C-alpha positions as CSV (number, residue, x, y, z in Angstrom):
1,M,-61.7,16.2,-8.9
2,K,-60.7,13.3,-7.2
3,S,-60.0,13.8,-3.5
4,F,-56.7,12.4,-3.5
5,L,-55.8,15.4,-6.0
6,W,-56.8,17.5,-3.1
7,L,-54.6,15.8,-0.8
8,I,-51.8,16.2,-2.8
9,L,-52.1,19.7,-3.4
10,A,-52.6,20.4,0.2
11,G,-49.6,18.5,1.0
12,F,-47.7,21.1,-0.9
13,L,-49.5,24.0,-0.2
14,L,-47.6,25.2,2.8
15,L,-44.0,24.8,1.3
16,P,-42.1,27.6,-0.1
17,G,-43.3,29.0,-3.6
18,V,-46.8,27.6,-3.2
19,L,-49.8,30.2,-3.0
20,V,-51.2,29.9,0.6
21,R,-52.6,32.6,2.5
22,A,-50.9,33.3,6.0
23,D,-52.6,36.0,7.6
24,G,-51.1,38.7,9.7
25,L,-47.3,37.8,9.4
26,P,-44.9,40.9,8.6
27,D,-42.9,40.8,5.2
28,L,-40.0,38.8,6.1
29,G,-37.5,40.4,3.5
30,E,-35.5,39.6,0.3
31,S,-33.2,37.1,2.3
32,D,-35.9,34.7,3.1
33,R,-36.6,34.5,-0.6
34,A,-33.9,31.9,-1.1
35,A,-35.4,29.5,1.8
36,L,-36.0,27.2,-1.5
37,S,-33.9,27.6,-4.7
38,P,-35.7,28.3,-7.8
39,Q,-34.8,24.9,-9.0
40,A,-35.5,23.2,-5.8
41,E,-38.9,24.8,-6.4
42,R,-39.1,23.7,-10.0
43,R,-38.5,20.1,-8.8
44,L,-41.3,20.2,-6.2
45,G,-43.6,21.5,-8.9
46,E,-42.8,19.1,-11.4
47,Q,-43.0,15.9,-8.6
48,I,-46.7,17.9,-8.0
49,M,-47.7,18.0,-11.5
50,Q,-46.7,14.1,-12.2
51,E,-49.8,13.1,-9.8
52,I,-52.3,16.0,-11.4
53,R,-51.6,15.1,-15.1
54,R,-52.7,11.3,-14.1
55,D,-55.8,12.5,-12.2
56,P,-58.9,12.3,-14.7
57,A,-59.7,16.1,-13.5
58,Y,-56.7,17.2,-15.3
59,L,-58.2,18.7,-19.0
60,D,-56.3,17.4,-21.5
61,D,-57.5,19.7,-24.0
62,P,-55.1,21.4,-26.1
63,E,-57.6,24.3,-27.6
64,V,-58.8,25.2,-24.0
65,A,-55.2,24.7,-22.3
66,G,-53.6,26.5,-25.1
67,Y,-56.1,29.5,-24.6
68,V,-55.4,29.6,-21.1
69,S,-51.7,29.4,-21.6
70,R,-51.5,32.3,-23.9
71,L,-53.6,34.4,-21.8
72,G,-51.3,33.9,-18.9
73,Q,-48.0,34.1,-21.0
74,R,-49.3,37.4,-22.4
75,L,-50.0,38.4,-18.7
76,A,-46.4,37.1,-17.1
77,S,-44.6,38.9,-19.9
78,H,-45.6,42.5,-18.5
79,A,-45.0,40.8,-14.5
80,E,-42.8,42.5,-11.9
81,G,-40.2,40.5,-9.7
82,T,-38.9,37.1,-10.6
83,R,-40.0,35.4,-13.1
84,P,-39.9,31.5,-13.4
85,S,-40.9,29.7,-16.5
86,F,-44.7,29.6,-16.1
87,E,-46.9,27.0,-17.3
88,F,-50.9,27.0,-16.9
89,F,-53.0,24.5,-17.0
90,V,-57.1,23.5,-16.6
91,I,-58.9,21.4,-14.1
92,K,-62.2,20.1,-14.5
93,D,-63.9,21.2,-11.7
94,S,-67.1,23.2,-11.2
95,M,-65.6,25.0,-8.4
96,L,-64.4,28.7,-8.6
97,N,-61.1,28.3,-8.0
98,A,-57.4,29.0,-9.3
99,F,-53.9,28.0,-7.6
100,A,-50.5,28.2,-8.0
101,L,-47.7,25.4,-7.1
102,P,-43.8,25.5,-6.8
103,G,-42.2,26.5,-10.1
104,G,-44.5,28.6,-11.6
105,Y,-47.3,26.5,-12.4
106,I,-50.7,27.7,-12.4
107,G,-54.3,26.0,-12.3
108,V,-57.7,27.2,-13.3
109,H,-60.7,25.7,-12.6
110,T,-63.3,25.3,-15.6
111,G,-66.2,26.5,-13.1
112,L,-64.0,29.7,-13.0
113,I,-63.4,29.9,-16.5
114,L,-67.1,29.9,-17.1
115,A,-68.1,32.1,-14.2
116,A,-66.0,35.2,-15.7
117,R,-68.3,37.3,-17.7
118,A,-65.5,38.9,-19.7
119,E,-62.0,38.1,-20.3
120,S,-60.4,40.9,-18.6
121,E,-62.0,39.2,-15.5
122,L,-60.3,35.6,-16.0
123,A,-57.1,37.6,-16.9
124,A,-57.5,39.5,-13.6
125,V,-57.5,36.3,-11.3
126,L,-54.5,34.9,-13.3
127,A,-52.5,38.3,-12.8
128,H,-53.0,38.0,-9.2
129,E,-52.0,34.3,-9.1
130,I,-48.8,35.4,-10.9
131,S,-48.0,38.4,-8.6
132,H,-48.2,36.0,-5.5
133,V,-45.3,33.9,-7.9
134,T,-43.4,36.5,-9.1
135,Q,-43.0,38.4,-5.5
136,S,-42.1,35.0,-4.1
137,H,-44.7,35.1,-1.2
138,L,-45.0,31.9,0.3
139,A,-41.1,31.4,0.1
140,R,-40.9,34.5,2.3
141,L,-43.6,33.5,4.7
142,F,-42.0,30.0,5.7
143,G,-38.0,31.3,5.3
144,K,-38.0,31.4,9.0
145,Q,-39.8,28.3,9.5
146,S,-37.3,25.0,10.9
147,Q,-37.9,22.0,9.0
148,A,-39.8,20.5,11.8
149,Q,-42.3,23.4,11.9
150,L,-42.6,22.6,8.3
151,A,-43.4,19.0,8.8
152,A,-46.1,19.8,11.5
153,L,-47.6,22.7,9.4
154,L,-47.6,20.2,6.8
155,S,-49.4,17.2,8.1
156,M,-51.8,19.6,10.0
157,A,-52.7,21.6,6.1
158,V,-53.3,17.9,5.0
159,A,-56.1,17.2,7.6
160,I,-57.7,20.9,7.1
161,L,-58.1,21.0,3.6
162,A,-59.1,17.2,3.9
163,A,-62.1,18.5,5.9
164,R,-62.6,21.5,3.8
165,S,-63.2,19.1,0.5
166,N,-65.6,17.0,2.2
167,P,-68.7,19.2,4.0
168,D,-69.6,16.1,6.1
169,V,-66.0,16.3,7.8
170,A,-66.1,19.2,10.6
171,I,-62.8,20.6,10.9
172,G,-63.0,20.6,14.8
173,A,-63.6,16.8,14.9
174,A,-60.5,16.2,12.5
175,L,-58.1,18.2,14.4
176,S,-56.8,19.2,17.9
177,G,-57.0,22.7,19.3
178,Q,-53.6,23.3,17.9
179,A,-55.3,23.5,14.3
180,A,-56.6,26.5,15.2
181,G,-53.4,28.4,14.8
182,I,-52.5,26.2,11.8
183,Q,-56.1,27.2,10.0
184,Q,-55.0,31.0,10.5
185,Q,-51.9,30.1,8.2
186,L,-53.9,28.7,5.4
187,N,-54.4,32.5,4.6
188,F,-52.1,34.9,2.8
189,S,-50.9,37.8,4.8
190,R,-53.5,41.1,4.1
191,D,-50.1,42.4,3.0
192,F,-49.5,39.8,0.4
193,E,-53.0,40.3,-0.8
194,R,-52.4,44.1,-1.2
195,E,-49.6,43.4,-2.8
196,A,-51.1,41.1,-5.6
197,D,-53.5,43.3,-6.3
198,R,-51.7,46.0,-6.9
199,L,-48.8,44.3,-9.2
200,G,-51.7,42.1,-10.7
201,L,-53.6,45.6,-11.6
202,N,-50.6,47.1,-13.3
203,M,-50.0,43.7,-15.1
204,L,-53.6,43.7,-16.3
205,D,-53.5,47.1,-17.5
206,Q,-49.9,46.7,-19.5
207,A,-50.9,43.7,-20.9
208,G,-54.0,45.6,-22.6
209,Y,-56.7,44.4,-20.6
210,D,-59.3,46.4,-18.6
211,T,-58.6,46.8,-15.2
212,R,-62.1,46.9,-14.0
213,G,-62.2,43.3,-14.4
214,M,-60.3,42.6,-11.1
215,A,-63.0,44.9,-9.3
216,T,-65.8,43.5,-11.0
217,F,-65.1,40.0,-10.5
218,F,-63.8,39.9,-7.0
219,E,-66.7,41.8,-6.0
220,R,-69.3,39.2,-7.6
221,M,-67.4,36.7,-5.7
222,L,-67.6,38.3,-2.3
223,Q,-71.6,38.9,-2.9
224,F,-71.5,35.5,-3.7
225,G,-69.9,34.3,-0.5
226,R,-72.2,36.2,1.7
227,L,-75.1,35.0,0.0
228,Y,-74.1,31.0,0.3
229,E,-71.8,31.3,3.2
230,N,-71.4,27.6,3.8
231,N,-70.8,26.9,-0.4
232,A,-68.5,30.0,-0.8
233,P,-66.2,29.7,-4.2
234,G,-63.1,27.8,-3.3
235,Y,-61.1,30.8,-4.2
236,L,-62.3,32.7,-1.3
237,R,-61.2,30.0,1.0
238,T,-57.8,30.5,0.3
239,H,-57.7,34.4,-1.2
240,P,-60.0,36.2,1.3
241,L,-61.7,39.4,0.3
242,T,-63.0,42.2,2.3
243,T,-64.8,45.2,1.3
244,E,-61.6,46.9,2.1
245,R,-59.7,45.5,-0.3
246,I,-62.1,45.8,-3.1
247,S,-62.6,49.7,-2.5
248,D,-58.8,50.1,-2.7
249,M,-58.8,48.4,-6.4
250,E,-61.5,50.7,-7.4
251,N,-59.8,53.4,-6.1
252,R,-56.4,52.6,-8.3
253,I,-58.6,51.7,-11.5
254,A,-60.4,55.4,-11.1
255,Q,-56.8,56.9,-11.2
256,R,-56.4,55.4,-14.5
257,P,-57.9,56.4,-17.8
258,Y,-61.6,54.6,-19.1
259,R,-60.0,52.0,-21.7
260,Q,-63.0,49.2,-22.9
261,V,-61.6,46.1,-24.2
262,P,-63.7,43.6,-26.7
263,D,-63.3,40.1,-25.5
264,S,-61.3,37.8,-28.4
265,V,-63.2,35.9,-30.2
266,E,-61.3,32.6,-28.5
267,F,-62.4,33.7,-25.3
268,G,-66.4,33.3,-26.1
269,L,-65.8,30.0,-28.1
270,V,-63.7,28.3,-25.2
271,R,-66.1,29.1,-22.4
272,A,-69.1,27.8,-24.8
273,K,-66.9,24.4,-25.5
274,L,-66.7,23.9,-21.8
275,Q,-70.4,24.7,-21.6
276,A,-70.9,22.0,-24.0
277,Q,-69.2,19.5,-21.8
278,N,-71.5,20.2,-19.0
279,G,-73.9,17.4,-17.9
280,T,-74.9,15.1,-20.4
281,P,-74.9,15.3,-24.0
282,G,-78.6,15.6,-24.0
283,E,-78.9,18.4,-21.3
284,A,-75.9,20.3,-23.0
285,V,-78.0,20.3,-26.2
286,A,-81.0,21.2,-24.5
287,D,-79.4,23.9,-22.3
288,F,-78.2,25.6,-25.9
289,T,-81.4,25.2,-27.7
290,T,-83.1,27.2,-25.0
291,Q,-80.3,30.1,-25.3
292,L,-80.8,30.0,-28.7
293,K,-84.5,30.3,-28.7
294,S,-84.4,33.0,-26.0
295,G,-82.1,35.0,-28.1
296,K,-80.3,36.1,-24.5
297,Y,-76.8,35.9,-25.8
298,S,-74.2,38.4,-26.5
299,R,-72.6,36.8,-29.4
300,E,-74.5,34.4,-31.4
301,S,-71.5,32.8,-33.1
302,D,-70.4,31.6,-29.2
303,V,-73.6,29.9,-28.6
304,R,-73.9,28.4,-31.9
305,F,-70.5,26.8,-31.7
306,G,-71.3,25.6,-28.4
307,Y,-74.4,24.1,-29.5
308,A,-72.3,22.2,-32.3
309,H,-69.9,20.8,-29.9
310,A,-72.8,19.6,-27.8
311,L,-74.4,17.9,-30.7
312,L,-71.2,16.4,-31.7
313,R,-71.3,15.0,-28.2
314,D,-74.7,13.6,-28.6
315,N,-73.8,12.2,-32.0
316,K,-75.9,14.1,-33.9
317,V,-73.4,14.9,-36.9
318,A,-75.7,16.2,-39.8
319,E,-77.2,18.8,-37.2
320,A,-73.9,19.7,-35.7
321,E,-72.9,20.3,-39.5
322,R,-75.6,22.9,-40.2
323,E,-74.4,24.8,-37.2
324,V,-71.3,25.0,-38.8
325,A,-72.8,26.3,-41.8
326,A,-74.2,28.9,-39.7
327,L,-71.3,30.0,-38.1
328,R,-69.5,30.4,-41.8
329,R,-72.6,32.2,-42.4
330,L,-72.0,34.6,-39.3
331,K,-68.2,34.9,-40.8
332,L,-66.9,33.2,-38.2
333,E,-63.0,32.8,-38.3
334,S,-61.1,30.9,-35.9
335,P,-58.9,27.8,-35.9
336,L,-61.1,26.5,-33.3
337,L,-63.7,26.5,-36.0
338,E,-61.7,24.5,-38.3
339,S,-60.7,22.1,-35.9
340,L,-64.6,21.6,-35.4
341,T,-65.0,21.2,-39.0
342,A,-62.5,18.3,-39.3
343,Q,-63.8,16.7,-36.0
344,L,-67.2,16.3,-37.6
345,Q,-65.5,15.0,-40.9
346,L,-63.6,12.4,-39.0
347,K,-66.8,11.5,-37.4
348,R,-68.3,11.0,-41.0
349,R,-65.3,8.7,-41.9
350,D,-64.2,11.3,-44.3
351,S,-60.6,11.1,-43.4
352,A,-59.5,12.7,-47.0
353,S,-61.7,16.0,-46.4
354,A,-60.5,16.0,-42.8
355,L,-57.3,16.0,-44.2
356,Q,-57.8,18.7,-46.2
357,T,-59.7,21.0,-43.8
358,L,-56.6,20.5,-41.5
359,R,-53.9,21.3,-43.7
360,A,-56.0,24.3,-45.2
361,A,-56.4,25.5,-41.5
362,V,-52.4,25.1,-40.2
363,Q,-51.4,27.2,-43.2
364,R,-53.9,30.1,-42.1
365,Y,-53.4,29.5,-38.5
366,P,-49.5,28.4,-37.9
367,H,-49.3,29.0,-34.6
368,A,-52.6,27.3,-33.7
369,R,-50.8,24.0,-32.1
370,A,-54.0,22.1,-31.3
371,L,-54.6,22.2,-35.3
372,V,-51.0,20.8,-35.9
373,Y,-51.7,17.9,-33.3
374,A,-55.0,16.9,-34.8
375,L,-53.4,17.1,-38.4
376,I,-50.7,15.0,-37.3
377,E,-53.0,12.5,-35.5
378,A,-55.3,12.5,-38.8
379,Q,-52.4,11.7,-41.3
380,I,-51.3,9.0,-38.9
381,G,-55.1,7.7,-39.0
382,G,-55.1,8.5,-43.0
383,G,-52.0,6.2,-43.8
384,E,-49.6,9.2,-44.3
385,A,-47.5,8.3,-41.3
386,S,-44.3,9.8,-43.1
387,A,-45.9,13.0,-43.8
388,A,-46.9,13.4,-40.1
389,L,-43.3,12.2,-39.3
390,A,-41.8,15.3,-41.3
391,L,-44.2,17.6,-39.6
392,T,-43.5,16.3,-35.9
393,Q,-40.0,16.6,-36.8
394,K,-40.8,20.2,-37.8
395,E,-42.5,21.2,-35.1
396,L,-40.2,20.0,-32.4
397,Q,-37.6,22.1,-33.9
398,L,-39.8,25.1,-32.7
399,A,-41.0,23.3,-29.5
400,P,-38.4,21.0,-28.3
401,R,-40.2,20.7,-24.9
402,D,-43.6,19.8,-26.2
403,S,-44.4,16.7,-24.4
404,R,-47.6,16.2,-26.7
405,L,-45.5,16.4,-30.0
406,H,-42.7,14.0,-28.9
407,A,-45.7,11.6,-27.7
408,L,-47.2,11.9,-31.5
409,Q,-43.8,11.3,-33.1
410,A,-43.6,8.5,-30.9
411,K,-47.1,7.2,-32.5
412,T,-45.9,8.0,-35.6
413,F,-42.5,5.9,-35.5
414,A,-44.9,3.3,-33.9
415,A,-47.3,3.2,-37.4
416,L,-44.1,3.2,-39.5
417,G,-42.9,0.0,-37.5
418,K,-40.0,1.7,-36.0
419,R,-39.5,0.4,-32.4
420,L,-36.1,2.0,-31.5
421,Q,-37.3,5.5,-32.2
422,Q,-40.5,5.1,-30.8
423,H,-39.3,4.3,-27.6
424,R,-37.0,7.2,-27.6
425,A,-39.5,9.4,-28.4
426,Q,-41.9,8.1,-25.9
427,A,-38.9,8.6,-23.4
428,E,-38.4,12.2,-24.4
429,A,-42.3,12.6,-24.0
430,Y,-41.9,11.6,-20.6
431,L,-38.8,13.6,-19.9
432,V,-40.4,16.7,-20.4
433,D,-43.3,16.1,-18.2
434,G,-40.8,15.1,-15.3
435,L,-41.4,11.6,-15.3
436,L,-37.7,10.6,-15.1
437,I,-38.4,6.7,-14.3
438,P,-40.7,6.0,-17.3
439,A,-38.4,7.6,-19.5
440,I,-35.8,5.5,-18.2
441,E,-37.9,2.3,-18.6
442,Q,-38.6,3.5,-22.3
443,L,-35.2,3.8,-23.3
444,E,-34.3,0.5,-21.8
445,L,-37.1,-1.0,-24.1
446,A,-35.6,1.1,-27.0
447,R,-32.2,-1.3,-26.6
448,K,-34.1,-4.1,-26.7
449,A,-35.5,-3.3,-30.1
450,D,-34.2,-5.0,-32.9
451,D,-34.6,-2.3,-35.7
452,G,-31.5,0.1,-34.7
453,D,-28.6,0.6,-36.2
454,F,-24.9,1.2,-34.3
455,Y,-25.2,4.8,-34.2
456,A,-29.2,5.0,-32.9
457,L,-27.9,2.4,-30.3
458,S,-25.0,4.5,-29.2
459,Q,-27.3,7.4,-29.0
460,V,-29.7,5.8,-27.0
461,D,-27.2,4.1,-24.7
462,A,-25.9,8.1,-23.6
463,R,-29.2,9.3,-23.1
464,L,-29.8,6.5,-21.0
465,R,-26.5,6.7,-18.7
466,E,-27.5,10.5,-18.8
467,L,-30.9,9.6,-17.2
468,K,-29.6,7.1,-14.9
469,Q,-27.1,9.6,-13.3
470,R,-29.5,12.0,-13.0
471,R,-31.6,9.4,-11.1
472,L,-28.8,8.7,-9.0
473,E,-28.1,12.4,-8.1
474,E,-32.2,12.6,-7.0
475,L,-31.8,9.5,-4.8
476,R,-28.4,11.0,-3.4
477,R,-30.6,14.6,-2.7
478,D,-33.5,13.2,-1.3
479,R,-31.4,11.3,1.1
480,R,-29.6,14.5,2.1
481,Q,-32.5,16.0,2.7
482,R,-34.4,13.3,4.8
483,E,-30.9,13.4,7.0
484,F,-31.3,17.1,7.3
């Protein structure tokens, strides 16, 4: 990940509602939860997400992101405490880490997904992060800080985390003696960690996962941190683990009935797909070839699925199709397999077969949003823009805040030559992602289009006035905050 993304995250990690650990501070009580309103937290989170989405490290893969989101939402539905509207996303980074931002945004690194040996282990990390959010830990922590103190902590945190992200920069050289005190505040209090452990464990149990996943994954990270102290997982830097905490987890788990929970098919396939993206295409192919020859795997279908994706990366379409055939002989049933099949058909420029595959897959897996996206794209590319438009309109009724659907609708209107509607749809896509200024710019372009009737132009004008008023209110609010 680019260093500037780390600085963005660092810049907000000390603000209320963001999950940064602070050692030794007492529970500040319920009254401090109002230090930053839920609306302000959400706005702050949206501002950070604008930068994250622009970074190349942001994983714009609807299959992987969709899986993590479904896993997170399943857990969050069993969370105790205040539940914001959670949004889960994935960062392409080999570091074992997960983090949360204001307003319920939770990110997980691909490295952590690959390091999880069981789905319950990945779920454990997400449950822990969700618990920090629902308990408003940082809002409680900083509720008693003055604005001046927050500003000082903010600037120091940027320097500390910048030094952390670059092992060649010594923290001592980057900061004055005052930084030592700030450094301690980059870790949550032990009480907060225990609370997140306890609530996360309950969440895991109620969501139907194996609670042992929390203890096994955290124990493995702790051992790794001891062996490679100078290269400890990023998660340990902001989530300090102790043997006492792990013992407490194990004691709580021992009091619960034993329950063995098999991994979902999707968990293994998503991990295999991510593994296929590592290294060069040739290296990925060689890695999966070695795995298949060794026979050391828990699920053959996972390895063959990853192998097929690696072959696709390496432009070896015929070999990848042979792996897909092998997967069907193994009776693998998954929307991810249908998506891969269509990708290979499109690679062969067989759009008719790809459309047939995707139509059947959407009928079979109507809730697999990634398949819907793929079908719309294939319809646009295959000269079926009218069908694509009908599908986007149908799906937007079910998911009106899906920015990708709005963007695909804009692409569909462009294919149909409807410029006003194109810019109008793109404005809504930007708006869902919190990009108010680009949304206004798109509506201005819609007004200048010469293909709209009086009714459509009136709708554009009304929406434009609304967004400009919203922008004016934002500027006034920012001015008041600066004066305060």
